[in-house]
Backbone atoms as SQL, in Angstrom:
CREATE TABLE atoms (id INTEGER PRIMARY KEY, chain TEXT, resi INTEGER, resn TEXT, atom TEXT, x REAL, y REAL, z REAL);
INSERT INTO atoms VALUES
  (1, 'A', 1, 'MET', 'N', 75.409, -73.941, 40.571),
  (2, 'A', 1, 'MET', 'CA', 74.545, -74.880, 41.255),
  (3, 'A', 1, 'MET', 'C', 73.956, -74.208, 42.488),
  (4, 'A', 2, 'ILE', 'N', 72.728, -74.587, 42.806),
  (5, 'A', 2, 'ILE', 'CA', 72.097, -74.093, 44.029),
  (6, 'A', 2, 'ILE', 'C', 71.130, -75.156, 44.539),
  (7, 'A', 3, 'VAL', 'N', 71.131, -75.327, 45.842),
  (8, 'A', 3, 'VAL', 'CA', 70.125, -76.122, 46.540),
  (9, 'A', 3, 'VAL', 'C', 69.709, -75.260, 47.717),
  (10, 'A', 4, 'SER', 'N', 68.445, -74.885, 47.771),
  (11, 'A', 4, 'SER', 'CA', 68.004, -73.943, 48.789),
  (12, 'A', 4, 'SER', 'C', 66.536, -74.181, 49.093),
  (13, 'A', 5, 'ASN', 'N', 65.927, -73.238, 49.782),
  (14, 'A', 5, 'ASN', 'CA', 64.514, -73.301, 50.112),
  (15, 'A', 5, 'ASN', 'C', 63.904, -71.939, 49.850),
  (16, 'A', 6, 'GLU', 'N', 62.721, -71.940, 49.283),
  (17, 'A', 6, 'GLU', 'CA', 62.048, -70.679, 48.966),
  (18, 'A', 6, 'GLU', 'C', 61.930, -69.779, 50.186),
  (19, 'A', 7, 'LYS', 'N', 61.703, -70.347, 51.352),
  (20, 'A', 7, 'LYS', 'CA', 61.531, -69.523, 52.556),
  (21, 'A', 7, 'LYS', 'C', 62.774, -68.699, 52.885),
  (22, 'A', 8, 'ASP', 'N', 63.921, -69.087, 52.322),
  (23, 'A', 8, 'ASP', 'CA', 65.163, -68.361, 52.568),
  (24, 'A', 8, 'ASP', 'C', 65.408, -67.221, 51.575),
  (25, 'A', 9, 'ILE', 'N', 64.518, -67.066, 50.611),
  (26, 'A', 9, 'ILE', 'CA', 64.663, -66.024, 49.586),
  (27, 'A', 9, 'ILE', 'C', 63.755, -64.849, 49.943),
  (28, 'A', 10, 'LYS', 'N', 64.315, -63.672, 49.942),
  (29, 'A', 10, 'LYS', 'CA', 63.544, -62.466, 50.259),
  (30, 'A', 10, 'LYS', 'C', 62.655, -62.080, 49.082),
  (31, 'A', 11, 'GLY', 'N', 61.394, -61.830, 49.373),
  (32, 'A', 11, 'GLY', 'CA', 60.460, -61.372, 48.351),
  (33, 'A', 11, 'GLY', 'C', 60.596, -59.883, 48.114),
  (34, 'A', 12, 'VAL', 'N', 60.317, -59.474, 46.893),
  (35, 'A', 12, 'VAL', 'CA', 60.372, -58.062, 46.511),
  (36, 'A', 12, 'VAL', 'C', 58.974, -57.643, 46.070),
  (37, 'A', 13, 'GLU', 'N', 58.453, -56.603, 46.707),
  (38, 'A', 13, 'GLU', 'CA', 57.140, -56.092, 46.324),
  (39, 'A', 13, 'GLU', 'C', 57.205, -55.567, 44.894),
  (40, 'A', 14, 'VAL', 'N', 56.210, -55.943, 44.092),
  (41, 'A', 14, 'VAL', 'CA', 56.148, -55.469, 42.710),
  (42, 'A', 14, 'VAL', 'C', 55.549, -54.070, 42.744),
  (43, 'A', 15, 'LYS', 'N', 56.366, -53.088, 42.383),
  (44, 'A', 15, 'LYS', 'CA', 55.926, -51.690, 42.424),
  (45, 'A', 15, 'LYS', 'C', 55.526, -51.254, 41.029),
  (46, 'A', 16, 'ASN', 'N', 54.242, -51.162, 40.832),
  (47, 'A', 16, 'ASN', 'CA', 53.686, -50.790, 39.539),
  (48, 'A', 16, 'ASN', 'C', 52.255, -50.345, 39.816),
  (49, 'A', 17, 'PRO', 'N', 51.813, -49.213, 39.275),
  (50, 'A', 17, 'PRO', 'CA', 50.448, -48.761, 39.548),
  (51, 'A', 17, 'PRO', 'C', 49.372, -49.720, 39.028),
  (52, 'A', 18, 'GLU', 'N', 49.749, -50.652, 38.150),
  (53, 'A', 18, 'GLU', 'CA', 48.786, -51.615, 37.607),
  (54, 'A', 18, 'GLU', 'C', 48.828, -52.952, 38.343),
  (55, 'A', 19, 'VAL', 'N', 49.517, -52.995, 39.484),
  (56, 'A', 19, 'VAL', 'CA', 49.666, -54.214, 40.283),
  (57, 'A', 19, 'VAL', 'C', 49.115, -53.952, 41.674),
  (58, 'A', 20, 'LYS', 'N', 48.467, -54.988, 42.254),
  (59, 'A', 20, 'LYS', 'CA', 47.968, -54.864, 43.619),
  (60, 'A', 20, 'LYS', 'C', 48.372, -56.106, 44.411),
  (61, 'A', 21, 'ASN', 'N', 49.015, -55.901, 45.552),
  (62, 'A', 21, 'ASN', 'CA', 49.349, -56.975, 46.502),
  (63, 'A', 21, 'ASN', 'C', 50.159, -58.106, 45.885),
  (64, 'A', 22, 'ALA', 'N', 51.229, -57.805, 45.197),
  (65, 'A', 22, 'ALA', 'CA', 52.047, -58.851, 44.565),
  (66, 'A', 22, 'ALA', 'C', 53.501, -58.752, 45.021),
  (67, 'A', 23, 'VAL', 'N', 54.064, -59.921, 45.332),
  (68, 'A', 23, 'VAL', 'CA', 55.462, -60.039, 45.744),
  (69, 'A', 23, 'VAL', 'C', 56.120, -61.090, 44.859),
  (70, 'A', 24, 'MET', 'N', 57.364, -60.838, 44.466),
  (71, 'A', 24, 'MET', 'CA', 58.089, -61.760, 43.594),
  (72, 'A', 24, 'MET', 'C', 59.378, -62.210, 44.278),
  (73, 'A', 25, 'LYS', 'N', 59.673, -63.515, 44.118),
  (74, 'A', 25, 'LYS', 'CA', 60.942, -64.084, 44.583),
  (75, 'A', 25, 'LYS', 'C', 61.624, -64.727, 43.391),
  (76, 'A', 26, 'ALA', 'N', 62.843, -64.307, 43.094),
  (77, 'A', 26, 'ALA', 'CA', 63.630, -64.949, 42.034),
  (78, 'A', 26, 'ALA', 'C', 64.403, -66.093, 42.679),
  (79, 'A', 27, 'LEU', 'N', 64.063, -67.335, 42.307),
  (80, 'A', 27, 'LEU', 'CA', 64.690, -68.500, 42.925),
  (81, 'A', 27, 'LEU', 'C', 65.935, -68.954, 42.177),
  (82, 'A', 28, 'ILE', 'N', 65.826, -69.091, 40.870),
  (83, 'A', 28, 'ILE', 'CA', 66.958, -69.540, 40.057),
  (84, 'A', 28, 'ILE', 'C', 67.070, -68.617, 38.855),
  (85, 'A', 29, 'SER', 'N', 68.299, -68.175, 38.582),
  (86, 'A', 29, 'SER', 'CA', 68.541, -67.226, 37.500),
  (87, 'A', 29, 'SER', 'C', 69.947, -67.474, 36.953),
  (88, 'A', 30, 'PRO', 'N', 70.389, -66.668, 36.007),
  (89, 'A', 30, 'PRO', 'CA', 71.767, -66.802, 35.539),
  (90, 'A', 30, 'PRO', 'C', 72.794, -66.694, 36.675),
  (91, 'A', 31, 'LYS', 'N', 72.455, -65.946, 37.711),
  (92, 'A', 31, 'LYS', 'CA', 73.353, -65.815, 38.863),
  (93, 'A', 31, 'LYS', 'C', 73.658, -67.182, 39.496),
  (94, 'A', 32, 'GLU', 'N', 72.675, -68.084, 39.462),
  (95, 'A', 32, 'GLU', 'CA', 72.859, -69.429, 40.008),
  (96, 'A', 32, 'GLU', 'C', 73.309, -70.432, 38.954),
  (97, 'A', 33, 'GLY', 'N', 73.481, -69.958, 37.709),
  (98, 'A', 33, 'GLY', 'CA', 73.993, -70.823, 36.653),
  (99, 'A', 33, 'GLY', 'C', 73.001, -71.231, 35.588),
  (100, 'A', 34, 'TRP', 'N', 71.732, -70.758, 35.673),
  (101, 'A', 34, 'TRP', 'CA', 70.755, -71.100, 34.639),
  (102, 'A', 34, 'TRP', 'C', 70.750, -69.975, 33.610),
  (103, 'A', 35, 'ASP', 'N', 71.646, -70.047, 32.675),
  (104, 'A', 35, 'ASP', 'CA', 71.788, -68.989, 31.679),
  (105, 'A', 35, 'ASP', 'C', 70.536, -68.863, 30.826),
  (106, 'A', 36, 'GLY', 'N', 70.093, -67.628, 30.683),
  (107, 'A', 36, 'GLY', 'CA', 69.003, -67.325, 29.773),
  (108, 'A', 36, 'GLY', 'C', 67.609, -67.403, 30.361),
  (109, 'A', 37, 'HIS', 'N', 67.446, -67.906, 31.596),
  (110, 'A', 37, 'HIS', 'CA', 66.109, -68.054, 32.175),
  (111, 'A', 37, 'HIS', 'C', 66.093, -67.662, 33.648),
  (112, 'A', 38, 'VAL', 'N', 64.878, -67.402, 34.139),
  (113, 'A', 38, 'VAL', 'CA', 64.674, -67.106, 35.553),
  (114, 'A', 38, 'VAL', 'C', 63.420, -67.840, 36.012),
  (115, 'A', 39, 'MET', 'N', 63.530, -68.528, 37.155),
  (116, 'A', 39, 'MET', 'CA', 62.361, -69.142, 37.778),
  (117, 'A', 39, 'MET', 'C', 61.999, -68.305, 38.995),
  (118, 'A', 40, 'ARG', 'N', 60.773, -67.811, 38.981),
  (119, 'A', 40, 'ARG', 'CA', 60.308, -66.939, 40.051),
  (120, 'A', 40, 'ARG', 'C', 59.088, -67.558, 40.725),
  (121, 'A', 41, 'VAL', 'N', 58.848, -67.166, 41.957),
  (122, 'A', 41, 'VAL', 'CA', 57.582, -67.458, 42.612),
  (123, 'A', 41, 'VAL', 'C', 56.889, -66.121, 42.813),
  (124, 'A', 42, 'MET', 'N', 55.662, -66.053, 42.319),
  (125, 'A', 42, 'MET', 'CA', 54.836, -64.866, 42.514),
  (126, 'A', 42, 'MET', 'C', 53.829, -65.178, 43.612),
  (127, 'A', 43, 'GLU', 'N', 53.650, -64.235, 44.509),
  (128, 'A', 43, 'GLU', 'CA', 52.642, -64.367, 45.561),
  (129, 'A', 43, 'GLU', 'C', 51.708, -63.174, 45.447),
  (130, 'A', 44, 'VAL', 'N', 50.440, -63.458, 45.200),
  (131, 'A', 44, 'VAL', 'CA', 49.438, -62.411, 45.034),
  (132, 'A', 44, 'VAL', 'C', 48.479, -62.506, 46.221),
  (133, 'A', 45, 'GLY', 'N', 48.381, -61.430, 46.982),
  (134, 'A', 45, 'GLY', 'CA', 47.515, -61.411, 48.159),
  (135, 'A', 45, 'GLY', 'C', 46.045, -61.313, 47.787),
  (136, 'A', 46, 'GLU', 'N', 45.191, -61.400, 48.806),
  (137, 'A', 46, 'GLU', 'CA', 43.745, -61.335, 48.578),
  (138, 'A', 46, 'GLU', 'C', 43.381, -60.080, 47.790),
  (139, 'A', 47, 'GLU', 'N', 42.509, -60.261, 46.812),
  (140, 'A', 47, 'GLU', 'CA', 42.036, -59.199, 45.914),
  (141, 'A', 47, 'GLU', 'C', 43.160, -58.580, 45.085),
  (142, 'A', 48, 'GLY', 'N', 44.317, -59.223, 45.045),
  (143, 'A', 48, 'GLY', 'CA', 45.448, -58.693, 44.295),
  (144, 'A', 48, 'GLY', 'C', 45.484, -59.191, 42.861),
  (145, 'A', 49, 'TYR', 'N', 46.381, -58.579, 42.077),
  (146, 'A', 49, 'TYR', 'CA', 46.521, -58.946, 40.668),
  (147, 'A', 49, 'TYR', 'C', 47.857, -58.453, 40.123),
  (148, 'A', 50, 'THR', 'N', 48.269, -59.093, 39.042),
  (149, 'A', 50, 'THR', 'CA', 49.437, -58.652, 38.285),
  (150, 'A', 50, 'THR', 'C', 48.939, -57.699, 37.198),
  (151, 'A', 51, 'PRO', 'N', 49.834, -57.002, 36.499),
  (152, 'A', 51, 'PRO', 'CA', 49.360, -56.090, 35.456),
  (153, 'A', 51, 'PRO', 'C', 48.776, -56.858, 34.272),
  (154, 'A', 52, 'ARG', 'N', 47.807, -56.266, 33.615),
  (155, 'A', 52, 'ARG', 'CA', 47.309, -56.819, 32.350),
  (156, 'A', 52, 'ARG', 'C', 48.257, -56.283, 31.288),
  (157, 'A', 53, 'HIS', 'N', 49.054, -57.168, 30.708),
  (158, 'A', 53, 'HIS', 'CA', 50.129, -56.723, 29.825),
  (159, 'A', 53, 'HIS', 'C', 50.488, -57.824, 28.834),
  (160, 'A', 54, 'SER', 'N', 51.338, -57.471, 27.895),
  (161, 'A', 54, 'SER', 'CA', 51.909, -58.445, 26.958),
  (162, 'A', 54, 'SER', 'C', 53.381, -58.089, 26.779),
  (163, 'A', 55, 'HIS', 'N', 54.139, -59.041, 26.266),
  (164, 'A', 55, 'HIS', 'CA', 55.562, -58.829, 26.022),
  (165, 'A', 55, 'HIS', 'C', 56.032, -59.833, 24.983),
  (166, 'A', 56, 'PRO', 'N', 57.200, -59.623, 24.389),
  (167, 'A', 56, 'PRO', 'CA', 57.644, -60.464, 23.267),
  (168, 'A', 56, 'PRO', 'C', 58.289, -61.793, 23.672),
  (169, 'A', 57, 'TRP', 'N', 58.037, -62.278, 24.871),
  (170, 'A', 57, 'TRP', 'CA', 58.560, -63.590, 25.274),
  (171, 'A', 57, 'TRP', 'C', 57.439, -64.395, 25.930),
  (172, 'A', 58, 'PRO', 'N', 57.531, -65.715, 25.857),
  (173, 'A', 58, 'PRO', 'CA', 56.544, -66.574, 26.516),
  (174, 'A', 58, 'PRO', 'C', 56.921, -66.787, 27.978),
  (175, 'A', 59, 'HIS', 'N', 55.984, -67.335, 28.738),
  (176, 'A', 59, 'HIS', 'CA', 56.360, -67.848, 30.053),
  (177, 'A', 59, 'HIS', 'C', 55.530, -69.054, 30.429),
  (178, 'A', 60, 'ILE', 'N', 56.078, -69.810, 31.374),
  (179, 'A', 60, 'ILE', 'CA', 55.476, -71.049, 31.847),
  (180, 'A', 60, 'ILE', 'C', 55.092, -70.833, 33.302),
  (181, 'A', 61, 'ASN', 'N', 53.904, -71.309, 33.680),
  (182, 'A', 61, 'ASN', 'CA', 53.427, -71.120, 35.045),
  (183, 'A', 61, 'ASN', 'C', 52.941, -72.433, 35.642),
  (184, 'A', 62, 'TYR', 'N', 53.185, -72.588, 36.933),
  (185, 'A', 62, 'TYR', 'CA', 52.661, -73.721, 37.699),
  (186, 'A', 62, 'TYR', 'C', 52.108, -73.164, 39.007),
  (187, 'A', 63, 'MET', 'N', 50.817, -73.419, 39.261),
  (188, 'A', 63, 'MET', 'CA', 50.157, -72.861, 40.436),
  (189, 'A', 63, 'MET', 'C', 50.468, -73.706, 41.675),
  (190, 'A', 64, 'LEU', 'N', 50.888, -73.035, 42.730),
  (191, 'A', 64, 'LEU', 'CA', 51.305, -73.693, 43.967),
  (192, 'A', 64, 'LEU', 'C', 50.244, -73.692, 45.059),
  (193, 'A', 65, 'GLU', 'N', 49.499, -72.594, 45.150),
  (194, 'A', 65, 'GLU', 'CA', 48.598, -72.420, 46.289),
  (195, 'A', 65, 'GLU', 'C', 47.516, -71.419, 45.932),
  (196, 'A', 66, 'GLY', 'N', 46.322, -71.629, 46.453),
  (197, 'A', 66, 'GLY', 'CA', 45.234, -70.680, 46.299),
  (198, 'A', 66, 'GLY', 'C', 44.461, -70.859, 45.008),
  (199, 'A', 67, 'LYS', 'N', 43.585, -69.879, 44.763),
  (200, 'A', 67, 'LYS', 'CA', 42.744, -69.885, 43.562),
  (201, 'A', 67, 'LYS', 'C', 42.905, -68.564, 42.836),
  (202, 'A', 68, 'GLY', 'N', 42.924, -68.662, 41.525),
  (203, 'A', 68, 'GLY', 'CA', 43.075, -67.457, 40.737),
  (204, 'A', 68, 'GLY', 'C', 42.380, -67.562, 39.404),
  (205, 'A', 69, 'VAL', 'N', 42.457, -66.478, 38.679),
  (206, 'A', 69, 'VAL', 'CA', 41.997, -66.423, 37.291),
  (207, 'A', 69, 'VAL', 'C', 43.180, -65.955, 36.464),
  (208, 'A', 70, 'LEU', 'N', 43.452, -66.691, 35.400),
  (209, 'A', 70, 'LEU', 'CA', 44.471, -66.296, 34.430),
  (210, 'A', 70, 'LEU', 'C', 43.736, -65.819, 33.190),
  (211, 'A', 71, 'HIS', 'N', 43.880, -64.540, 32.910),
  (212, 'A', 71, 'HIS', 'CA', 43.297, -63.942, 31.705),
  (213, 'A', 71, 'HIS', 'C', 44.353, -64.037, 30.607),
  (214, 'A', 72, 'ILE', 'N', 44.014, -64.711, 29.505),
  (215, 'A', 72, 'ILE', 'CA', 44.921, -64.783, 28.353),
  (216, 'A', 72, 'ILE', 'C', 44.143, -64.427, 27.102),
  (217, 'A', 73, 'ASP', 'N', 44.548, -63.345, 26.463),
  (218, 'A', 73, 'ASP', 'CA', 44.039, -62.991, 25.141),
  (219, 'A', 73, 'ASP', 'C', 42.511, -63.012, 25.069),
  (220, 'A', 74, 'GLY', 'N', 41.860, -62.374, 26.055),
  (221, 'A', 74, 'GLY', 'CA', 40.411, -62.234, 26.026),
  (222, 'A', 74, 'GLY', 'C', 39.631, -63.340, 26.713),
  (223, 'A', 75, 'GLU', 'N', 40.299, -64.370, 27.219),
  (224, 'A', 75, 'GLU', 'CA', 39.609, -65.470, 27.897),
  (225, 'A', 75, 'GLU', 'C', 40.095, -65.589, 29.334),
  (226, 'A', 76, 'ASP', 'N', 39.151, -65.854, 30.249),
  (227, 'A', 76, 'ASP', 'CA', 39.490, -66.081, 31.648),
  (228, 'A', 76, 'ASP', 'C', 39.500, -67.574, 31.932),
  (229, 'A', 77, 'HIS', 'N', 40.533, -68.017, 32.646),
  (230, 'A', 77, 'HIS', 'CA', 40.697, -69.429, 32.988),
  (231, 'A', 77, 'HIS', 'C', 40.874, -69.532, 34.499),
  (232, 'A', 78, 'GLU', 'N', 40.017, -70.312, 35.157),
  (233, 'A', 78, 'GLU', 'CA', 40.175, -70.536, 36.588),
  (234, 'A', 78, 'GLU', 'C', 41.354, -71.471, 36.808),
  (235, 'A', 79, 'VAL', 'N', 42.207, -71.127, 37.767),
  (236, 'A', 79, 'VAL', 'CA', 43.383, -71.938, 38.080),
  (237, 'A', 79, 'VAL', 'C', 43.475, -72.113, 39.591),
  (238, 'A', 80, 'GLU', 'N', 44.126, -73.194, 40.001),
  (239, 'A', 80, 'GLU', 'CA', 44.313, -73.496, 41.418),
  (240, 'A', 80, 'GLU', 'C', 45.582, -74.318, 41.557),
  (241, 'A', 81, 'ALA', 'N', 45.940, -74.666, 42.790),
  (242, 'A', 81, 'ALA', 'CA', 47.134, -75.474, 43.025),
  (243, 'A', 81, 'ALA', 'C', 47.104, -76.703, 42.121),
  (244, 'A', 82, 'GLY', 'N', 48.196, -76.925, 41.400),
  (245, 'A', 82, 'GLY', 'CA', 48.294, -78.040, 40.464),
  (246, 'A', 82, 'GLY', 'C', 48.028, -77.661, 39.022),
  (247, 'A', 83, 'SER', 'N', 47.384, -76.518, 38.782),
  (248, 'A', 83, 'SER', 'CA', 47.152, -76.053, 37.409),
  (249, 'A', 83, 'SER', 'C', 48.470, -75.573, 36.817),
  (250, 'A', 84, 'PHE', 'N', 48.589, -75.649, 35.507),
  (251, 'A', 84, 'PHE', 'CA', 49.765, -75.112, 34.827),
  (252, 'A', 84, 'PHE', 'C', 49.326, -74.429, 33.553),
  (253, 'A', 85, 'ALA', 'N', 50.182, -73.540, 33.047),
  (254, 'A', 85, 'ALA', 'CA', 49.832, -72.774, 31.853),
  (255, 'A', 85, 'ALA', 'C', 51.086, -72.380, 31.085),
  (256, 'A', 86, 'TYR', 'N', 50.921, -72.285, 29.793),
  (257, 'A', 86, 'TYR', 'CA', 51.935, -71.717, 28.903),
  (258, 'A', 86, 'TYR', 'C', 51.319, -70.462, 28.318),
  (259, 'A', 87, 'VAL', 'N', 51.934, -69.323, 28.555),
  (260, 'A', 87, 'VAL', 'CA', 51.453, -68.049, 28.019),
  (261, 'A', 87, 'VAL', 'C', 52.355, -67.684, 26.848),
  (262, 'A', 88, 'PRO', 'N', 51.831, -67.727, 25.614),
  (263, 'A', 88, 'PRO', 'CA', 52.653, -67.420, 24.440),
  (264, 'A', 88, 'PRO', 'C', 53.102, -65.956, 24.416),
  (265, 'A', 89, 'ALA', 'N', 54.143, -65.706, 23.680),
  (266, 'A', 89, 'ALA', 'CA', 54.628, -64.339, 23.480),
  (267, 'A', 89, 'ALA', 'C', 53.525, -63.473, 22.879),
  (268, 'A', 90, 'ASP', 'N', 53.532, -62.217, 23.247),
  (269, 'A', 90, 'ASP', 'CA', 52.660, -61.186, 22.681),
  (270, 'A', 90, 'ASP', 'C', 51.176, -61.365, 22.983),
  (271, 'A', 91, 'LYS', 'N', 50.809, -62.217, 23.928),
  (272, 'A', 91, 'LYS', 'CA', 49.404, -62.386, 24.318),
  (273, 'A', 91, 'LYS', 'C', 49.137, -61.563, 25.575),
  (274, 'A', 92, 'LEU', 'N', 48.050, -60.805, 25.547),
  (275, 'A', 92, 'LEU', 'CA', 47.642, -60.021, 26.705),
  (276, 'A', 92, 'LEU', 'C', 47.271, -60.991, 27.825),
  (277, 'A', 93, 'HIS', 'N', 47.828, -60.785, 29.030),
  (278, 'A', 93, 'HIS', 'CA', 47.563, -61.710, 30.122),
  (279, 'A', 93, 'HIS', 'C', 47.627, -61.004, 31.472),
  (280, 'A', 94, 'GLN', 'N', 47.006, -61.658, 32.474),
  (281, 'A', 94, 'GLN', 'CA', 46.983, -61.131, 33.838),
  (282, 'A', 94, 'GLN', 'C', 46.576, -62.264, 34.784),
  (283, 'A', 95, 'PHE', 'N', 47.154, -62.257, 35.981),
  (284, 'A', 95, 'PHE', 'CA', 46.753, -63.176, 37.044),
  (285, 'A', 95, 'PHE', 'C', 46.015, -62.387, 38.117),
  (286, 'A', 96, 'LYS', 'N', 44.909, -62.964, 38.632),
  (287, 'A', 96, 'LYS', 'CA', 44.162, -62.347, 39.731),
  (288, 'A', 96, 'LYS', 'C', 43.920, -63.386, 40.814),
  (289, 'A', 97, 'ASN', 'N', 44.020, -62.959, 42.055),
  (290, 'A', 97, 'ASN', 'CA', 43.658, -63.806, 43.183),
  (291, 'A', 97, 'ASN', 'C', 42.153, -63.677, 43.384),
  (292, 'A', 98, 'VAL', 'N', 41.428, -64.796, 43.311),
  (293, 'A', 98, 'VAL', 'CA', 39.979, -64.764, 43.501),
  (294, 'A', 98, 'VAL', 'C', 39.558, -65.594, 44.713),
  (295, 'A', 99, 'GLY', 'N', 40.526, -66.047, 45.488),
  (296, 'A', 99, 'GLY', 'CA', 40.214, -66.870, 46.654),
  (297, 'A', 99, 'GLY', 'C', 40.545, -66.155, 47.941),
  (298, 'A', 100, 'GLU', 'N', 40.409, -66.901, 49.025),
  (299, 'A', 100, 'GLU', 'CA', 40.816, -66.395, 50.332),
  (300, 'A', 100, 'GLU', 'C', 42.260, -66.805, 50.558),
  (301, 'A', 101, 'GLY', 'N', 43.038, -65.939, 51.144),
  (302, 'A', 101, 'GLY', 'CA', 44.443, -66.243, 51.378),
  (303, 'A', 101, 'GLY', 'C', 45.291, -65.946, 50.161),
  (304, 'A', 102, 'LYS', 'N', 46.491, -66.514, 50.149),
  (305, 'A', 102, 'LYS', 'CA', 47.466, -66.249, 49.092),
  (306, 'A', 102, 'LYS', 'C', 47.165, -67.048, 47.830),
  (307, 'A', 103, 'PHE', 'N', 47.552, -66.479, 46.707),
  (308, 'A', 103, 'PHE', 'CA', 47.584, -67.179, 45.418),
  (309, 'A', 103, 'PHE', 'C', 49.045, -67.151, 44.992),
  (310, 'A', 104, 'ARG', 'N', 49.662, -68.340, 44.895),
  (311, 'A', 104, 'ARG', 'CA', 51.092, -68.422, 44.601),
  (312, 'A', 104, 'ARG', 'C', 51.318, -69.291, 43.380),
  (313, 'A', 105, 'PHE', 'N', 52.258, -68.852, 42.545),
  (314, 'A', 105, 'PHE', 'CA', 52.574, -69.634, 41.353),
  (315, 'A', 105, 'PHE', 'C', 54.020, -69.424, 40.936),
  (316, 'A', 106, 'ILE', 'N', 54.546, -70.447, 40.274),
  (317, 'A', 106, 'ILE', 'CA', 55.869, -70.367, 39.664),
  (318, 'A', 106, 'ILE', 'C', 55.711, -69.720, 38.302),
  (319, 'A', 107, 'CYS', 'N', 56.640, -68.866, 37.965),
  (320, 'A', 107, 'CYS', 'CA', 56.655, -68.200, 36.661),
  (321, 'A', 107, 'CYS', 'C', 58.076, -68.306, 36.106),
  (322, 'A', 108, 'ILE', 'N', 58.227, -69.012, 34.998),
  (323, 'A', 108, 'ILE', 'CA', 59.534, -69.163, 34.351),
  (324, 'A', 108, 'ILE', 'C', 59.545, -68.308, 33.095),
  (325, 'A', 109, 'VAL', 'N', 60.523, -67.418, 33.022),
  (326, 'A', 109, 'VAL', 'CA', 60.626, -66.494, 31.894),
  (327, 'A', 109, 'VAL', 'C', 62.057, -66.483, 31.362),
  (328, 'A', 110, 'PRO', 'N', 62.232, -66.058, 30.104),
  (329, 'A', 110, 'PRO', 'CA', 63.593, -65.800, 29.632),
  (330, 'A', 110, 'PRO', 'C', 64.205, -64.678, 30.479),
  (331, 'A', 111, 'GLU', 'N', 65.504, -64.650, 30.532),
  (332, 'A', 111, 'GLU', 'CA', 66.204, -63.643, 31.334),
  (333, 'A', 111, 'GLU', 'C', 65.725, -62.223, 31.018),
  (334, 'A', 112, 'GLU', 'N', 65.463, -61.931, 29.760),
  (335, 'A', 112, 'GLU', 'CA', 65.014, -60.584, 29.382),
  (336, 'A', 112, 'GLU', 'C', 63.685, -60.219, 30.032),
  (337, 'A', 113, 'GLY', 'N', 62.889, -61.207, 30.421),
  (338, 'A', 113, 'GLY', 'CA', 61.604, -60.952, 31.055),
  (339, 'A', 113, 'GLY', 'C', 61.693, -60.664, 32.538),
  (340, 'A', 114, 'HIS', 'N', 62.881, -60.694, 33.080),
  (341, 'A', 114, 'HIS', 'CA', 63.046, -60.473, 34.518),
  (342, 'A', 114, 'HIS', 'C', 63.762, -59.157, 34.822),
  (343, 'A', 115, 'LYS', 'N', 64.048, -58.362, 33.826),
  (344, 'A', 115, 'LYS', 'CA', 64.805, -57.122, 34.059),
  (345, 'A', 115, 'LYS', 'C', 63.909, -56.004, 34.497);
């Protein structure tokens, strides 16, 4: 069990040559008792982006703050606070910050997607 606040979790810079200005916070994981899944908050700075990639697991996203574009399988979708998305397994995808300030979203993945 865990009851906490995101502000108390240290963010980790995503180090990847295909990533720009992205920080990840793992909020809930098997360590806190949620076996098999991880809930993360991604923060993408101005002009930043996650890698354009695919993987064999799906993920669920809920946008918290800012404006972005979610590229899924050849299509771009504008997203903002309150938007949500399901990204199926094996689909090429990427998040980009297209607004001013931070673009933040929740990303829930199977445990294997957080290693």
